[in-house]
N, C-alpha and C positions, 0 to 999 in steps of 0.2 A: 833810676828808671823814669822818674818824673822829667829828667832833663835829657831824655833821649832825642827829642825833637830839636831843641836848641843846640844840643851837642853835635849834631851832624852839619850844622851851618858852616863850619870851617871848610867843608868839602867844596863849597861853591861861592861863598859870600865875597871874599876878597877878589877872587877871579872875576866875578861879575863887574866889580868896580873898575877893573883895568883891562878886561878882555871881552866884556859883554857888549850888547848892542848900543848902550849909552856910556861906554867906558871913556875914561880919560887916560892920557899918556902916563906911564908909570915913572914920572920924574920925581926926584927927591921931595920937592914941595908938595906934589900931589899925594905921594905915599904917606907923608906925615899928616897931611890934611885929612885923608880918608881914615887913617888909624885914629886920629883924634875924634872924628865923628863916631867911629865904632866904639871907642872907649866910653864916650859920654852917652851914647845910646844905651849901652848895657847898664850904665850907672843910673840914668834917669828912668828909663822905661822898665827895666827888670828889677834892679836893686831897690829903687825908691817906690815907683808906682805899684808894681805887683808884690814884691816881697814885703815892703813896709806898710803899704796902704791897702791895696786890694785884698790881700789875704785876711785883713780884719773883717771883711764883709762875708762872714761865714754864716750860712743858714743851718744852724744846728750842726756845724762841723762840715757841711757840704759846700762845695764851690761850683764855679761854672756860671755861664751867662744866664741860664734859666733860673738857677738859684738866686742870682743877683736880681733878676727881673721880679721874682717872687718877693724878695725883700723890699724892692722899690714900689711894688704895686699890690698892696694888700687888698683882700676881697671885702667888699661891703656886706652888710647884713642881708642885702637883697640877692647876694650871690654874684654880683657883677664886680669886675676889677675896678679899683680906683685907677685914674690916669690910664685910660684904655689906649691912648696913643703910645705911651711908654711900653705897654704890653706888646703892641705891634712892632715897635722898634726892637724890643728884646727878642721877639720871635725871629725877626729878620737877622739879627746877630747870630742867633742859634743856627739858622738856616745856612749862614755863611760858613759855619764850622764844618758842614758836610763837604764843602769845597776843600777845606784844609785836609779833611780825611781822605780825599782823593789825591791831592797833590803831594802831600808829605811822603807817602810810600814811594810814589813815582820819582820824585826829585831826589830823595835820599838814596834809593838804590841805584838810580842812574848815575848820580854823582860819585857813588862808591865804585861802580863798575867802570867809569871812565878812566880809572887808573890803568886799565888794561892798555889804553892807547898811549899812555905815558910810558908804560913798560916796553911796548913795541907796537908800532903802527899796524903791524900785521893783524893784531887782534881787534882793531877798530870795528870791523863788520859784526863782531860777535857781542858787542856791548848791549845792543837792544834786545836780541834774542835771549841772552842770559838774564838780563833784567826782568823780562817777562816771565821766564821760568821761575825765578826767585819769588816774584810776586804771586804767581799761581800757587806755588808751594806754601807761601805764607798764608794765603786765604783758605786753602784747603785744610790747613792745620787748625784753623780757628775753632771748628766744632768740637775738637778734642779738649779745648781749654788750655790755659797757660799755667796751671798749677805746677806742672813738672818743670818746664823750661823757665818758668818765672824765677826759680831759685838761682839760675845762672845770669839772669838779666842784670842784677845789681853788680856782681863782680865783673862782668864783661864791660859794662858801662864805666865802672871805676877804672879798669885797665885802659879803656879808650881815652879817658880824660888824662890819665897819667902819661900816656904816649903823646897826646896833644901837647902837654906841658913840656915834656922832655925835648921833643923836636923844636919847640919854640925857644927854650932856654939855650940849646946848642947854637942856634942861629943868632939869637940876640947877643950871645957872648962874642960873636964875630963882628957884629955891627951894633954896639951898645948905643950909638947915637939915636937909634930908632925910638928909644924911651922918651925922647923929647916930645913925642906926639901926645903925651898926657896933657900937655898944655893946650887949653881950648883955643888959644890964639891961632894955632895951626889950622883948626877947623874953620875959623872965621876967615882967615886969609885964603883958604881953599875956595870958599864961596866968592870972595871978592875977585880972585884971579880967574875963576872958571865961569862965573855967572850962571846962565841957564843950564849949560851942560853939567855944571857941578850940582845943580839942584836935581837934575835927572839921576845923577849917581846916588843921590840920597835914597832912591828907590831900591838900589842894590845894597846900600848900607843897612837898610831895614831888615835884610835877610838874617842879620845876626840876632834879632830879637823875636823871631817868629814863634818861639815856643812859649811866650808869655801866657797866652790864654790856656795852653795845655797844662801848665803847672798849676794854674788857678783851678781848673776843672778837676785835677787829681788831688786837690787838697783833702777831700773826704776820705781818700784811701790811706793817706799817710800822716795827715796832720800838719799844722803850720811849722812847728818847731824843727822837725827834721828837714823840711823843705828849705827853710831859711838857713839852717846850719850847713847843709850840703852846698848851697849856693855860695855862701861867703867863704867856706873852708876849702872847697874842692872845685866847683864848676866855674865860678867867675875867674879865679886865678888861672885855671887851665886854659880857658877860652882866650883870655887876654894874652897869655904867654904865646899861644899858638898864632893868634892874629898878628901880634907884634913880630913874631918870628917870620911869618910870611912877608910882613912889611920889610923886615931886615933883609930877607932874601931878594926882594924887588929892588932895594937900594943897592945891593951888590950885583944883581943880575936882572935888569929890567925885562930881558927876554923870557924870564920865568913866569910872566903874567899869564901864559897860556894855561897853566895849572900849578899855581904856587903851592898848593897843599901837598900834592904828591912829590913835587920837586924839592920840597923841604926835607924829605927823607932820603937817605943814601940809596944808591941804585939797588943794592942787594936786599933792601927792605921793602921794595915796592910791592911785591906779591904778598908778603905777610901783612902789609898795611891795607891792601885791597881786602883781604879776608877779614881783618879786624873792622874795616870801614863797613863792609857788608853786614857784619854782625851788629854794629851800632845802628846801621840804617834799619835793620829788621826790628830792633828794639824800639826805635823811634816810630816806625810804622805801627807796631803793636800798640803803642800808647794812644795814637790817634784813632786806630780802629776800635779799640776798647772804649775810647771816648765817644765814638759815634754810637756804639751800642747803648752806653749810659744815657746819652742825649736823647736817643729814641725812646728809651724806657721812661724818661722824665716827661717827654712830650705826650706819650700815651696816657700817663697818669694825670697829667694836667689838662687833658682833653683837647690837645692840639694835633693828635694823630689817631687814626683808627687803631683798634686793638690789633696787636700783632703777636705772633708766637715768640715767647722768650724762654730760652733754655738756660738752666743753671749748670755750669760745667764743673762746679766744685760743691761738695757737701759741707765744706767748712768755711769758705769765703763767699759771702753773699754777693759781693760786687763782681764776681767772675761770671759773666753772662755771655750768651751767644744768640744773635738774631740772624737767622739764615737769610731773610730777604735783604737786610742791610748789607750783609757780608758779600752776597753775590753781586749786588748792585755796585758796591765799592770795587770789587775785583774787576768787573767788566769796565767800569769807568777808568780804573788805573791802567789797564791794558790799552784801552783806546787812546788815552792821552800820551802814553809812552810812544805808541805808534805814530800819533799825530805830531808830537813835538820833537821826538827823537833825541834831544839832548837836555841836560839839566839847565843849560844856559837859556834855551828857549822856554823852558818851564818856569824859570825864575820870574819872568814878567807876570805870569798868571798867579804866582804864589803870593806876592805881596798884596794884591788887591783885596783878597778875602780877609786876610788877617788884620790889615790896617783898618778896614771897615769895622770889624768886630771890636778892635781896640778903641775906636772912637765911641762906639755905642757903650762899651764898658765904662768909659769915663763919664758919659752923660748919666748913666744909671748910678754910678758911684757917687756923684754929687747929690742925687736925691736920697740915697741911703745915708750919706754923711749928715744931711740936714735932718731927716726924719728919724733915723735909728740911733745915730751917734750924738745927735743934738749939737752938732757943730754950728757955729754962727755963720751967717751968710757970707761974711768977709773971709773967714777961714776956709770954708768949704769951696766958695767961689774962687779964691786965690789958688788953692791946690788944684782944683779942676781946670782952671785956666792954664796953669803951667803944663799940665798933662795934655790938654787939648791942643796947645800950640805945637807941641812935639808930635802928637798923633796926627794932626791935620797936615803938618809939614810932610810927614811920611805918606799920608793918604794922597796928598796932591801929587807927590812924586811917583806914586804907583798908578793912580787912576788914569793918567795919560797913556798908560800901556794897555788900555782896554783892547785896542785893535791888534796888539801883538800877542794876545792870549788871555788878557785880563777879563775878557768877556765871559770866559768859560765858568769860573767860579761864581760870577754874578748871575749868569743864566741859570746855573744850578740852584743858587740860593733863591732866585725868583720863583723857580718851579717848586721848591720845597716850601717856601713861604705861601705860595698859592694853595698848596695842598693843606698846610696847617690851618690857614685862615678859613678855607672852604669847609674843612671838617668842623672847626670850632663854630663857625656861623651856622652850618647845617644842623649841628646838634642842638644849638640854641633854638633855631626855628622849629625843629622837630619836637623839642620839649614843650615849646609854646603851643604847638598844635595838639599834642597829647593832653596837656594840662587844661586846654580850653574845653575839651570834651569830658575831662575827668571831674568827678565830684569829690568834695572833701572826704577823706578816709573815715573820720569819726562819724560823720553824718551817714555815710553809706553803710557802715557796720551797724549803727543803731537801727536803721531801717530794715536791714537784713534780719536782725534778731527779732524785730517786731513781727516780721512776716513768717517767722518760724521755719527758716530754711533747715532742711534735713542735715544733721551732722553725722559724719561717718568717721570710723576709727582712723587713727594715723595723724601724721604731722605734715602740713603743707607749708612750704616756704615760698613766698611770692617776692621776687626781686622787683624793687620799685624805684624808679628814677627820682621821684619827688616824694619825700616822706609824708607830706601833708595831703597828698592826693591819692585817689584809689587807683591801684595798678590795673592796667587794661586786662592783664591775664586773669585777675580776680573777677572782673565784670564778665569776661567771656566764659569763664568756668561756671559761674552761677547761671549764666544765660543758657548754656548748652547742657551742662551736667546736673544742674539744680541741687547741688550739694556743697557743703563746706566741711572741711576736716575738723575734728574735735580740737585740734591745736593748729592755729594759723599764725605764722610769723611773717611780718611784712618788713623786708630788709632793704635798707637804702645804704649804698656805699658812697662815702664822701672822701675826696682827696684833699688833704690840707696843703697849705702853702709852706710846709716844712718837709724835710727829707724823710724823717721817721717819726712815727707816733708811738709814745710809750704804751706798753701793753695794758697798763691800768686805765689808759684813756681810749682804748680801742673801741669799746662798746658803750652805747646808751640804750637801755632797755626800758620800755614803757608798757605797763600791763593794763590792757583795756578790760580785763575780766572775761569770763566765759571762754578761757583758752585762747584769747586773741592778744597778740603782742606786736609792738612796733619796735624795731631794732635799727639803730644807726651804727654803721661800722666805719671807722675812720682809718685811713691809711695816709702815709707820707708819699711824696712823689718819687721816692727811690725804693718803694716797697711794692711787692707783687701780691695782689689780693688772693686770699684763700678763704672763701666763705665758710665751708664746713669746719675748718680749723678755728676760725674766729668764733663761730657759734658754739663750738665745743667748750669754749671758755665761759660761756654763759648758760650752760645746760641747766644748772640749778635754778637760775632765775626764770627759765623758760619751761619749767615743769619736768626736768630730767628726761631728755630724749637724746637719741644718737643722731646727729646731723647727717650721718652717712646713710641712715635708713629713712630719711624724710623724702618727700616728693617735692621737687623744685619746679615751680611754675614760672616760666619766662615768657615775656612778650617778644615777638619777632615782627618788626615793622618792614613792610615793603614800601620803599620810597618811590613816589611818582612825581616827576618834575612836571610843572604846569605853569602856564602864564595866568591862570585864573585867580591865583592867590599871590599876594605880595610876599616876596622873600628875596632870594638872590637872583642873579641873572640865570636864565634857564640853563645855559651851558654849565654854570657852576652847580646848579641843582642836579644836573645829570652826572657831573663829576662826583658830587656827594653821594648820589645813589649808587654809582659804581663802586666807590670806596666802601660804602656800607655793605654791599653784597659780598665784598671780598675780605672784609675784616674778620679777624679771628672770632669765633662764636663766643657769646657770653659764657657758655658752659665751660669752655677751655680756659678763658681768661680769668674767671672767678674760681677756678679749681673745683668745679662741681662734678660729682660722678656722672658720666654721660647716661648711665642706665637708670638714673633717678630723676630725669628731666622730662617735663611736659612743656612743649612750646605751643603757644596760641598766637596766631598771626593776625595782622590787620594791614590794610593798605592806607597810607597816609599821603595826602598831597601837600607839597611844600611850595 
């Protein structure tokens, strides 16, 4: 399942090297040279970089670029991140993965359906419509969850790799001389013979390693041991056998460059292969779609995205979530790019730009983690990072020149997502500063309230408070308008830690002020969904035995006003922040608070 993305690359990777817009002629020297580059790309980038090194960078078992960013940029006691520049770099890397989430379903399903034109040219006009129909069905199915069909994902993908290996072995047996491509000399000669054109082909060679970031992001679902075992025992051998089999076919039939994957199969097997390829493409698509959901959830928890509705599609598996807004945006984007690009060959130019950029960012963050977390010496960490950067930047350079051919699309999408994330993060920081500037210290306010003899009424009031040390605006407004304070008042502050999950024993910190007044800090990891009543139920004894479901929750609701009178962001960004704030999921829904137990008190704040 983890390797669904990288496993569909044989559909188009070799073809792009010899039939794409920057292709070279399929001469024997060129075929051996390209296969040599493919072999060493898989060994260096996937086997060594990701499987051996990057998978060590686990944030309490979770992977992915946001987890890596959290490891590389710890939070200071002031609440700010160390190395704020690296944080921004990591956010941009995460934003690029949304481009991957758009392109992978489109290119995988398109590449699979293009077998129809190999079977018979008469079916060529139906490739795009059928592709769109499959994509629509895939996204419509998301809200039902993948618990049921997930049981067949593993076996189907295993069958896919077995077929890849079998087709490759049969052809290699006919032209065994193709195995000479393992020698890196053939790759060097390829560059010497082809020069600049050969370097451009490197952008197509990169397509064989595009699933590297996906397998790192999926680490938290399966663990490092099975991911490594599957790669070296099944996936790597199957991929190499198929790539070398396609190369052997080109040595025998150079005219097969039009679609060496499907032409590797006998004519009677074309339609079964199309069905199996579509199944593999759907699984690959499911992996990146689920990854987009997880990435969004992490972004919300880490404060880089507005609150958004998250539905859990399984009562047993926490990681199975569904986010409607992300799902429909991805579906619309996939359909548009299928219509715009038309073929997997056209899409290949756009595919590499997003993933190569993310891989470069991963290497930079990995160096910081190796130095700070693993205590590697500067020479060791620098040497390893330098080797990876040389390869990453070579692929990046070969892909970035394709910006005009479609590479602009994932970059534009990433820039838009990055703008949203940084605007939200910056806006929330400015908003918090405005609120805190007007708020008094909580302990001082409560002491003054008790001295004034405010009337206490029966019941429990829970005030959600963004800053634990300050007085929540809802408390000030309640006392100002209602002139009363409940006999038990609990001031709750939710904090998201730089770890995926917080142990239940570390979930709460309770501070008793006396007279029925309590301050509670609730801690969550960035992979967890907050539920305040559930968390407080675990501290009922320390809070005077009450039922959180029967309490009254007081929340502040801020109306954001963009203005030039106060220093902050550019006015257009302030308006964007205000728009996002108005459309964010309510705190009531986000924190799992019963709607009929909520009192909201609003105020207008200029930023």
